[in-house]
C-alpha positions as a LaTeX table, in Angstrom:
\begin{tabular}{lrrr}
\hline
Residue & $x$ (\AA) & $y$ (\AA) & $z$ (\AA) \\
\hline
Unk1 & 172.21 & 63.70 & 110.45 \\
Unk2 & 174.08 & 65.12 & 107.49 \\
Unk3 & 174.28 & 68.73 & 106.39 \\
Unk4 & 171.64 & 68.34 & 103.63 \\
Unk5 & 169.09 & 66.83 & 106.07 \\
Unk6 & 169.73 & 69.64 & 108.55 \\
Unk7 & 169.28 & 72.24 & 105.81 \\
Unk8 & 166.03 & 70.57 & 104.66 \\
Unk9 & 164.62 & 70.63 & 108.19 \\
Unk10 & 165.65 & 74.26 & 108.60 \\
Unk11 & 163.78 & 75.19 & 105.41 \\
Unk12 & 160.74 & 73.26 & 106.61 \\
Unk13 & 160.74 & 75.26 & 109.88 \\
Unk14 & 161.07 & 78.52 & 107.95 \\
Unk15 & 158.12 & 77.54 & 105.73 \\
Unk16 & 156.04 & 76.52 & 108.76 \\
Unk17 & 156.87 & 79.83 & 110.46 \\
Unk18 & 155.75 & 81.76 & 107.37 \\
Unk19 & 152.42 & 79.88 & 107.33 \\
Unk20 & 151.83 & 80.55 & 111.04 \\
Unk21 & 152.69 & 84.24 & 110.56 \\
Unk22 & 150.34 & 84.53 & 107.57 \\
Unk23 & 147.48 & 82.88 & 109.48 \\
Unk24 & 147.97 & 85.06 & 112.55 \\
Unk25 & 148.08 & 88.21 & 110.41 \\
Unk26 & 144.85 & 87.22 & 108.64 \\
Unk27 & 143.13 & 86.52 & 111.96 \\
Unk28 & 144.32 & 89.79 & 113.48 \\
Unk29 & 143.15 & 91.77 & 110.43 \\
Unk30 & 139.67 & 90.20 & 110.39 \\
Unk31 & 139.23 & 90.76 & 114.12 \\
Unk32 & 140.63 & 94.29 & 114.04 \\
Unk33 & 138.87 & 96.87 & 116.12 \\
Unk34 & 136.99 & 99.66 & 114.36 \\
Unk35 & 138.70 & 103.03 & 114.04 \\
Unk36 & 138.60 & 105.37 & 117.02 \\
Unk37 & 135.45 & 107.30 & 117.85 \\
Unk38 & 134.61 & 110.44 & 119.72 \\
Unk39 & 131.42 & 112.41 & 120.36 \\
Unk40 & 131.13 & 113.25 & 116.63 \\
Unk41 & 131.32 & 109.66 & 115.32 \\
Unk42 & 134.15 & 107.75 & 113.67 \\
Unk43 & 137.45 & 109.62 & 113.50 \\
Unk44 & 138.74 & 110.09 & 109.93 \\
Unk45 & 135.57 & 108.71 & 108.33 \\
Unk46 & 132.54 & 109.89 & 106.41 \\
Unk47 & 130.50 & 108.53 & 109.35 \\
Unk48 & 131.49 & 111.58 & 111.38 \\
Unk49 & 129.65 & 114.82 & 112.08 \\
Unk50 & 131.30 & 118.03 & 110.92 \\
Unk51 & 131.47 & 120.78 & 113.55 \\
Unk52 & 129.30 & 122.46 & 114.72 \\
Unk53 & 126.98 & 119.46 & 114.22 \\
Unk54 & 126.92 & 116.79 & 116.91 \\
Unk55 & 126.29 & 113.07 & 116.68 \\
Unk56 & 122.95 & 112.03 & 118.14 \\
Unk57 & 123.74 & 108.43 & 117.21 \\
Unk58 & 126.50 & 106.44 & 115.53 \\
Unk59 & 127.42 & 102.81 & 115.18 \\
Unk60 & 128.82 & 100.13 & 112.96 \\
Unk61 & 127.79 & 96.82 & 111.46 \\
Unk62 & 130.08 & 94.20 & 109.97 \\
Unk63 & 130.03 & 96.08 & 106.64 \\
Unk64 & 128.95 & 99.67 & 107.34 \\
Unk65 & 129.52 & 102.67 & 109.57 \\
Unk66 & 126.83 & 105.30 & 110.14 \\
Unk67 & 126.39 & 108.53 & 112.04 \\
Unk68 & 123.27 & 110.62 & 112.54 \\
Unk69 & 124.25 & 114.25 & 112.94 \\
Unk70 & 122.23 & 117.18 & 114.25 \\
Unk71 & 122.88 & 120.77 & 113.28 \\
Unk72 & 122.38 & 122.56 & 116.59 \\
Unk73 & 121.32 & 125.86 & 114.99 \\
Unk74 & 118.69 & 124.49 & 112.59 \\
Unk75 & 117.83 & 121.19 & 114.28 \\
Unk76 & 118.20 & 119.36 & 110.94 \\
Unk77 & 119.40 & 115.76 & 110.97 \\
Unk78 & 121.86 & 114.23 & 108.53 \\
Unk79 & 122.62 & 110.57 & 107.73 \\
Unk80 & 126.31 & 109.92 & 107.07 \\
Unk81 & 127.15 & 106.38 & 106.00 \\
Unk82 & 130.04 & 104.48 & 104.52 \\
Unk83 & 130.36 & 100.95 & 103.15 \\
Unk84 & 133.66 & 99.67 & 104.53 \\
Unk85 & 134.55 & 97.26 & 101.70 \\
Unk86 & 134.99 & 99.97 & 99.08 \\
Unk87 & 134.61 & 103.27 & 100.92 \\
Unk88 & 131.31 & 104.14 & 99.17 \\
Unk89 & 129.80 & 107.15 & 100.94 \\
Unk90 & 126.27 & 108.42 & 101.36 \\
Unk91 & 125.30 & 111.74 & 102.96 \\
Unk92 & 121.58 & 112.51 & 103.15 \\
Unk93 & 119.05 & 114.57 & 105.05 \\
Unk94 & 117.47 & 112.40 & 107.77 \\
Unk95 & 114.38 & 112.44 & 109.95 \\
Unk96 & 113.63 & 110.94 & 113.35 \\
Unk97 & 110.66 & 108.58 & 113.43 \\
Unk98 & 109.20 & 106.07 & 115.86 \\
Unk99 & 111.05 & 103.30 & 113.97 \\
Unk100 & 114.48 & 105.02 & 113.97 \\
Unk101 & 116.40 & 107.58 & 111.98 \\
Unk102 & 115.38 & 107.49 & 108.32 \\
Unk103 & 117.09 & 108.77 & 105.17 \\
Unk104 & 115.87 & 108.34 & 101.59 \\
Unk105 & 117.71 & 108.39 & 98.27 \\
Unk106 & 116.57 & 107.27 & 94.79 \\
Unk107 & 113.77 & 105.05 & 96.13 \\
Unk108 & 115.97 & 103.47 & 98.79 \\
Unk109 & 115.31 & 103.97 & 102.50 \\
Unk110 & 118.05 & 103.71 & 105.13 \\
Unk111 & 116.78 & 103.20 & 108.68 \\
Unk112 & 119.17 & 103.36 & 111.63 \\
Unk113 & 118.03 & 101.83 & 114.92 \\
Unk114 & 119.93 & 100.95 & 118.07 \\
Unk115 & 120.35 & 97.40 & 116.83 \\
Unk116 & 120.35 & 97.51 & 113.00 \\
Unk117 & 120.90 & 99.37 & 109.75 \\
Unk118 & 117.96 & 98.45 & 107.51 \\
Unk119 & 118.01 & 99.15 & 103.77 \\
Unk120 & 114.68 & 98.89 & 101.96 \\
Unk121 & 112.96 & 99.79 & 98.73 \\
Unk122 & 109.28 & 100.56 & 99.23 \\
Unk123 & 107.88 & 97.82 & 101.47 \\
Unk124 & 110.63 & 95.35 & 100.47 \\
Unk125 & 113.56 & 94.96 & 102.84 \\
Unk126 & 116.79 & 94.65 & 100.85 \\
Unk127 & 119.19 & 94.14 & 103.74 \\
Unk128 & 119.30 & 94.26 & 107.53 \\
Unk129 & 122.73 & 94.62 & 109.13 \\
Unk130 & 122.96 & 94.03 & 112.88 \\
Unk131 & 124.76 & 96.70 & 114.87 \\
Unk132 & 128.02 & 95.48 & 116.37 \\
Unk133 & 128.33 & 98.64 & 118.46 \\
Unk134 & 125.97 & 101.62 & 118.83 \\
Unk135 & 126.26 & 104.94 & 120.65 \\
Unk136 & 123.46 & 107.43 & 121.24 \\
Unk137 & 119.76 & 106.82 & 121.25 \\
Unk138 & 117.35 & 105.44 & 118.69 \\
Unk139 & 114.45 & 103.02 & 118.78 \\
Unk140 & 115.36 & 99.37 & 118.37 \\
Unk141 & 114.08 & 97.59 & 115.28 \\
Unk142 & 112.24 & 95.04 & 117.41 \\
Unk143 & 108.50 & 95.31 & 116.66 \\
Unk144 & 106.60 & 96.84 & 119.56 \\
Unk145 & 109.73 & 98.17 & 121.23 \\
Unk146 & 109.78 & 101.94 & 121.55 \\
Unk147 & 112.24 & 102.40 & 124.40 \\
Unk148 & 115.38 & 104.15 & 123.19 \\
Unk149 & 118.74 & 102.78 & 124.21 \\
Unk150 & 120.71 & 104.59 & 126.87 \\
Unk151 & 123.23 & 107.07 & 125.50 \\
Unk152 & 126.84 & 105.98 & 125.66 \\
Unk153 & 130.03 & 107.73 & 124.77 \\
Unk154 & 133.60 & 106.88 & 124.02 \\
Unk155 & 136.52 & 109.22 & 123.97 \\
Unk156 & 139.38 & 109.65 & 121.55 \\
Unk157 & 141.30 & 112.66 & 120.28 \\
Unk158 & 139.16 & 114.93 & 118.10 \\
Unk159 & 140.18 & 115.19 & 114.46 \\
Unk160 & 138.36 & 116.77 & 111.55 \\
Unk161 & 137.81 & 115.40 & 108.07 \\
Unk162 & 137.21 & 117.39 & 104.92 \\
Unk163 & 134.41 & 115.52 & 103.18 \\
Unk164 & 132.20 & 116.66 & 100.31 \\
Unk165 & 128.65 & 117.35 & 101.49 \\
Unk166 & 126.88 & 116.25 & 98.29 \\
Unk167 & 125.20 & 112.92 & 97.65 \\
Unk168 & 125.67 & 112.99 & 93.88 \\
Unk169 & 129.00 & 114.66 & 93.14 \\
Unk170 & 129.70 & 115.87 & 89.62 \\
Unk171 & 133.30 & 114.70 & 89.93 \\
Unk172 & 134.49 & 111.31 & 91.19 \\
Unk173 & 134.80 & 110.95 & 94.96 \\
Unk174 & 138.28 & 111.18 & 96.41 \\
Unk175 & 139.87 & 107.96 & 97.62 \\
Unk176 & 138.34 & 106.46 & 100.79 \\
Unk177 & 139.60 & 107.86 & 104.06 \\
Unk178 & 142.00 & 105.66 & 106.06 \\
Unk179 & 139.20 & 104.44 & 108.34 \\
Unk180 & 137.13 & 103.33 & 105.35 \\
Unk181 & 139.52 & 101.05 & 103.51 \\
Unk182 & 138.97 & 97.29 & 103.52 \\
Unk183 & 137.19 & 96.61 & 106.82 \\
Unk184 & 139.71 & 98.33 & 109.06 \\
\hline
\end{tabular}
């Protein structure tokens, strides 16, 4: 084999290695674990309860993260959600019903159950996202099922996030938090 053939094969191996590396990076990114959680929800995310509130439920779907927070002094519930693809945030007052935790905004209803995040407008379901992981208790969205799931917890270091508490800010939202960028 001459020097030019050896060099050509070497370049082919380099190119093949680059393709394998690119494919393995893509696979690892798409199968990446969600950001860490603790008893207040997702660390460094809008889907996290601000102290002194506690998370009564939190979970994630393939495209969203949500937390239902309870203010211990007033008993009020709050829905905190984020769309992972673009970091869009939604923080609303919530209520607990027999069908799950419910929050409403501009004619849209967001229902969080132990197995789904359901977005609807009136009686029309817009989207139903299956929960990949859920912590806390809420009714399932299975008709006729009223048994709440068993509470579960996970532990990670506690961190706080400074997040605006309005649903319709007068100024643009700050950039998404690290845990909310591009399905990480």
